[in-house]
N, C-alpha and C positions, 0 to 999 in steps of 0.2 A: 529473530525466528527464521528469517529467510536464510540466515547464512550458517545458522547452527542446525544441519540435517538432524542431529540427535532429539533436538526440540521440535524440531517440524515433523519429525516421525512420529513422536509422541501424542501429537494431535489425531483427532478422528476424522475419516473422510471429509465430512461436513465442516470442519473446521479449516482443513487444508484449503478447501475449495474457495472458503472467504478468503483466507490468506493470498491466496494466489490471484483472486480478483482485485483485492486491494491493491495488491503489489502491481498488478497490470495497470490498473486505472492511475496509480500513481505515476509510472514509469514511462507508459506509452498509451495515454488516454485516449488518442485517435485511433488506437487499436482494438478499444473495447467494443464488441459487438452484440449484437441480441443474443447470439449462442452463449456468450459469457452469462448474460442475465439469465437465460434458460437453464444453465448448468447447476444456478445457485438455487433457481426455483425446484429443481429436480433433487437437489440435495436438500430441500426442506425448509429454504429460507422464503418467507413472505416478501412481498412488495414492499412493505414497510421495513424490513430487516434490509432490504437490500438498498432502498432509499437511504436510512441510516448510514449504511456502510459508505456510500457514495458521498453524503453530508460530511462525515468525519476525514475521509480521506481530502476532500474538497477544502475543508476548513483548515486543514493542517498544511495544504499547499498554499493557501490565501494567507495565511499568517506568515509564514515563512517569506512569501515575497514582500508582504509589508516589512518585516524585520529587516529583509535585504535590502529593500528600497529605501529604508531609514538608515540603514548603515549599523544596525544595532549588531554588536560583535556576540558570536555565540560562545557559550561555554566551553571550555576545552574539550569536555568529553562528548559534546554535542557535535563540534567540528570534526573531531577523530571519526565519529559516526557519519556524519555526512560524508565525508572523504571515503570512507570505506564503501559507503552506498554508489557514490558517485562511480569510483571506479570499477565497481561490479556492473554497473548499467553501461559504462563505456565499453567494457571488456564483452558484453554480451551481442 
């Protein structure tokens, strides 16, 4: 969704705010600020919605570290997606 500007553009402002927050939390968790949380509240998200989003992002990061730590091989399409995302993050 983040790479496909057409798909991203089809989202409403509220959903784009949530996507941007989740991506920032995933890519640069130390950069997430109170202002990021407030942006979600202004967009209409409840604290429960924000908590749920943080938990989903955290879970995916957690389970990926577990799989990496145990040497679980990725499926080819997952590996390709990971490499594209990694390259995007490194280029930013």
